[in-house]
C-alpha positions in Angstrom: -0.1 0.0 0.1 2.8 2.4 0.7 4.5 1.8 -2.2 1.8 2.3 -4.4 0.9 5.4 -2.4 4.5 6.9 -3.1 4.4 5.6 -6.9 1.2 7.9 -7.2 1.8 11.2 -4.8 5.2 11.5 -5.3 5.6 12.8 -9.0 1.9 14.0 -8.5 3.1 16.4 -5.5 6.1 17.6 -7.4 3.7 19.4 -9.6 2.5 21.8 -6.7 4.1 24.6 -4.8 6.1 23.0 -1.5 3.5 24.2 0.7 0.4 23.4 -1.1 1.9 19.6 -1.8 2.5 19.4 1.8 -1.1 20.3 2.6 -2.2 18.0 0.3 0.0 15.2 1.9 -1.8 15.8 5.1 -4.9 15.4 3.8 -4.1 12.6 1.7 -2.9 10.5 5.0 -5.9 11.3 6.4 -7.8 9.7 3.8 -5.6 6.1 3.9 -7.3 3.1 5.1 -7.1 2.4 8.9 -4.8 -0.9 8.3 -2.5 -2.0 11.3 1.2 -1.5 10.7 3.2 -4.6 10.7 4.9 -5.3 14.1 8.2 -4.3 14.5 11.6 -6.4 15.0 11.6 -6.6 19.0 15.3 -5.8 18.5 14.3 -2.1 17.3 12.5 -1.5 20.6 14.0 1.5 22.3 13.6 2.6 26.3 14.2 6.4 26.5 13.0 9.1 28.8 10.9 6.5 30.7 8.7 5.5 27.4 9.2 2.4 25.4 9.5 3.2 21.7 8.7 0.1 19.5 10.8 1.5 17.4 13.3 4.0 16.8 12.0 5.8 13.9 9.8 8.9 14.6 8.9 11.8 12.3 10.1 15.2 13.5 7.8 18.3 14.5 7.0 20.5 11.6 5.1 18.1 9.3 1.8 17.8 11.2 2.0 20.8 13.1 -1.7 21.0 14.0 -2.2 17.2 15.0 -4.3 16.5 12.1 -2.9 13.0 11.4 -0.9 11.4 14.0 -2.6 8.1 13.8 -2.4 7.6 10.2 1.4 8.8 10.7 1.7 5.9 13.5 0.0 3.6 11.3 2.6 3.8 8.6 5.2 2.7 10.9 6.6 5.3 12.7 7.5 4.4 16.3 6.7 8.0 17.5 5.1 11.2 16.4 6.1 14.7 17.0 3.5 17.3 16.2 3.9 21.3 16.1 5.8 23.5 16.9 2.3 24.6 18.6 2.0 28.0 20.4 -0.6 29.2 22.8 -2.4 31.5 20.2 -3.5 30.6 16.6 -0.4 32.1 14.2 -0.5 32.9 10.3 3.5 32.9 10.4 5.6 34.4 7.7 4.3 35.6 4.3 4.4 33.0 1.3 6.3 31.8 -0.2 8.1 30.4 2.8 8.9 26.6 2.1 11.3 26.2 -1.0 12.6 22.6 -2.5 16.4 22.2 -3.4 15.5 19.3 -5.7 19.1 18.5 -6.7 20.3 18.8 -3.3 17.4 16.6 -1.5 17.2 19.6 1.0 14.3 21.9 1.9 14.4 25.8 2.8 11.8 27.1 5.4 11.1 30.1 6.8 7.3 29.1 8.3 7.4 30.8 11.3 5.7 28.8 13.7 2.2 29.0 11.7 0.1 26.8 13.6 -3.9 26.7 14.5 -3.1 27.3 18.3 -3.2 25.3 21.3 -6.7 25.4 22.0 -7.8 23.6 18.4 -4.7 21.4 19.0 -5.7 20.3 22.3 -9.3 19.3 21.3 -7.9 17.1 18.2 -5.3 15.4 20.7 -8.0 15.2 23.4 -10.2 13.4 20.6 -7.3 10.8 20.5 -6.4 10.1 23.6 -7.4 6.6 23.8 -5.6 5.7 20.5 -2.4 5.1 22.3 1.3 5.7 20.7 3.8 7.6 21.6 3.0 11.4 20.3 5.0 14.3 21.5 4.2 17.9 21.2 6.7 20.5 20.1 5.9 23.9 22.0 6.9 27.4 20.9 6.2 31.3 22.0 4.3 33.4 20.0 6.2 35.6 17.6 4.3 38.8 19.2 4.4 37.6 23.0 5.5 39.6 25.6 6.7 36.8 27.6 7.8 34.4 25.8 8.8 31.9 28.9 5.0 32.3 30.3 4.0 30.7 27.1 6.0 27.8 27.2 4.8 27.2 31.0 1.2 27.9 29.8 1.8 25.1 27.1 3.3 22.6 29.3 0.2 22.9 31.4 -2.0 22.8 28.6 -1.0 19.6 26.7 0.6 17.6 29.8 -2.5 15.4 30.2 -2.2 14.4 26.4 1.2 14.6 25.6 3.8 11.5 25.9 6.8 13.9 26.2 7.7 18.0 25.4 9.9 19.2 23.1 11.1 22.8 24.0 11.7 24.6 20.8 14.2 27.3 21.3 16.2 26.7 17.8 14.0 28.0 15.4 15.2 30.5 13.0 12.2 31.6 11.5 11.0 33.8 14.9 12.8 36.8 15.6 14.7 36.4 18.7 13.3 33.1 19.7 17.3 31.5 19.5 18.3 33.8 22.2 16.7 31.4 24.4 19.4 29.4 24.2 21.7 31.8 25.7 22.6 30.4 29.2 20.9 32.6 31.7 17.9 32.9 29.4 17.8 29.0 29.1 18.2 28.4 32.7 15.3 30.5 33.3 13.2 28.7 30.9 14.0 25.3 32.0 13.7 25.9 35.5 9.8 27.6 34.5 9.2 24.5 32.5 10.6 22.0 34.8 8.4 23.4 37.3 5.3 23.6 35.5 5.7 20.0 34.5 6.0 19.0 38.3 3.0 21.1 39.4 0.6 19.2 36.8 2.3 16.0 37.7 -0.4 14.9 40.3 -3.2 15.2 38.0 -1.1 14.6 34.4 1.1 12.1 35.3 4.8 12.0 34.4 5.5 13.8 30.8 9.3 14.0 29.9 10.6 17.4 28.7 13.1 17.5 25.7 15.3 20.5 24.3 15.7 21.0 21.0 18.5 23.0 19.8 20.3 24.3 16.7 23.1 23.1 14.6 24.7 26.6 14.9 25.6 26.6 18.3 29.5 27.2 19.2 31.1 24.2 20.8 31.2 26.7 24.0 27.5 27.6 23.6 26.7 23.8 23.6 28.9 23.5 26.8 26.3 25.9 28.3 23.4 24.1 26.9 24.2 20.7 28.0 25.4 22.0 31.3 22.3 23.9 32.0 19.9 20.7 30.4 21.8 18.6 33.3 21.3 20.7 35.9 17.8 21.1 35.6 17.3 17.8 34.7 15.7 17.6 31.4 14.6 14.0 30.4 16.6 14.5 27.1 17.5 16.8 23.9 16.8 16.7 20.1 20.0 17.3 18.1 19.0 19.5 16.0 16.9 21.8 14.2 17.4 23.4 11.0 20.8 25.6 9.9 21.1 29.1 8.8 24.5 27.8 7.2 24.9 27.1 3.3 27.6 24.8 2.4 29.5 25.9 -0.6 28.8 22.3 -1.7 25.2 23.2 -2.8 24.1 22.7 -6.0 20.8 25.1 -6.3 22.5 28.0 -6.4 20.1 30.5 -6.8 17.5 29.0 -4.2 20.3 28.2 -1.7 20.0 32.4 -1.2 16.2 32.1 0.2 15.9 33.0 3.9 15.0 30.6 6.4 16.4 27.1 8.0 18.0 24.7 5.9 16.8 20.9 6.1 17.4 17.5 4.4 20.8 15.6 2.9 23.2 18.8 3.3 22.3 19.1 7.2 23.3 15.2 7.7 27.0 15.9 8.7 26.6 18.9 10.5 23.6 17.6 12.5 25.5 14.5 13.3 28.8 16.2 14.4 26.5 17.9 17.0 24.7 14.8 18.2 28.3 13.6 18.8 29.4 16.5 20.8 26.3 16.6 22.5 26.6 12.9 23.6 30.3 13.3 24.9 29.0 16.2 27.1 26.0 14.7 28.3 27.8 11.5 29.7 24.7 9.5 29.8 23.1 11.8 32.2 19.8 11.5 29.3 19.3 10.3 25.7 19.2 12.2 22.5 17.0 12.2 19.6 19.3 12.8 16.4 17.7 14.8 13.6 18.9 16.2 10.1 19.4 14.4 6.9 18.4 11.0 7.4 17.3 9.3 4.3 18.6 5.6 4.3 19.3 3.0 6.9 22.8 3.5 6.6 22.4 7.4 7.9 20.3 6.7 10.7 22.8 4.0 11.4 25.4 6.6 11.6 23.5 8.8 13.6 22.5 6.3 16.3 26.3 5.6 16.4 27.4 9.0 16.7 24.9 9.2 20.1 21.2 9.1 19.2 19.0 6.9 20.9 16.4 7.5 18.4 15.9 9.1 15.2 13.5 11.7 13.3 12.7 12.2 9.8 11.1 15.0 7.8 12.9 16.4 4.6 13.8 12.9 3.1 10.3 12.0 2.8 9.8 14.9 0.1 12.3 13.1 -2.1 12.2 9.1 -0.7 8.5 8.8 0.0 6.6 7.1 3.0 8.2 3.8 2.0 11.6 5.1 3.5 10.5 4.3 7.3 10.1 0.8 6.7 13.2 0.9 4.7 15.2 2.2 7.5 13.8 -0.4 10.2 14.5 -3.1 7.7 18.3 -1.9 7.3 18.7 -1.5 11.0 17.3 -4.8 12.4 19.8 -6.7 9.4 22.6 -4.5 10.6 21.8 -6.0 14.4 21.1 -9.5 13.0 24.4 -9.3 11.2 26.4 -8.2 14.1 24.7 -10.6 16.6 23.4 -7.7 18.9 20.5 -7.9 20.6 19.3 -4.1 20.7 20.4 -0.7 18.7 21.6 0.6 22.6 24.7 -1.6 21.9 25.7 0.6 19.5 24.2 4.1 20.7 27.6 6.6 20.6 30.1 4.0 19.8 31.8 6.4 17.0 31.0 9.4 19.1 34.9 10.0 20.4 35.8 9.5 16.4 33.5 11.6 15.1 34.5 14.7 17.6 37.9 14.2 16.6 37.3 14.7 12.7 37.8 18.0 11.1 34.5 20.2 11.3 31.7 19.7 8.6 31.9 22.1 5.7 
């Protein structure tokens, strides 16, 4: 079914503007028959953040911003789904066009600007599917016009705790002016203190909801030192490494479109984001697990990210070029690797290459 869907949809969606194609993809997912996914190989199961993931392959925030199709995505074989970014109030985001394919680079540039339906509408959808099960993360952010951005995060923690498997505190989008300033030491410490306090406040009624921090790949290593230190001291449950990059590799082939403003994702981000996973892993020293994101477009790429230090991985941009069949392909490759090497779980290889990767020259 997935192969047929990809064969039909991928060429068709390429005929549309990137954002219109994305909208059509969400609508198409909602129309797919409700067929149970094939059971995952038990060796692919991962325990992280106190949660039991059936497999390590998730879909990153940004694809299903408004929680319109999380269960359809789970039925396609994802081990977990992260919706959002959600802000307290609805917002339109930045003017269109704001999403661009870099076809020859298998990359995407976006400057969406946290466009979403707002917390009330998204909460209504999540509450309606609360009995469906599956691991569903909620990625939270601040409204562009907010006078107190930290208060936005706190409000979202309190709102979504009853329906979220975990939270992602997104302070790394490059498309909301000033948002990345929340990664600076003093601001981040205050933010995480208040977020964790909010989580603890609602714990008696909502249960224990892990809090993860999503960072940019453009941090300096000195800034990363501060971020990981604060994350550890505030006892966050994990980190997601990394968001889109503002950098532009000289190796990009789409020379005109590469100059569009916004965050770059997809294959060109792979080496930088993987380096940041490894750098974060060695600094975390086992204090919490990581989710690796950025340029994963094959089983080999997922394996590299895991060996760099990621316990779980997330996809998004590669689906535009490879289709939804990529999910099963990655899982098959990972299971084959475990079988071939005589290992019982992916946990045995998490971070195995981190020391080597951190000793290499910085990626271009």
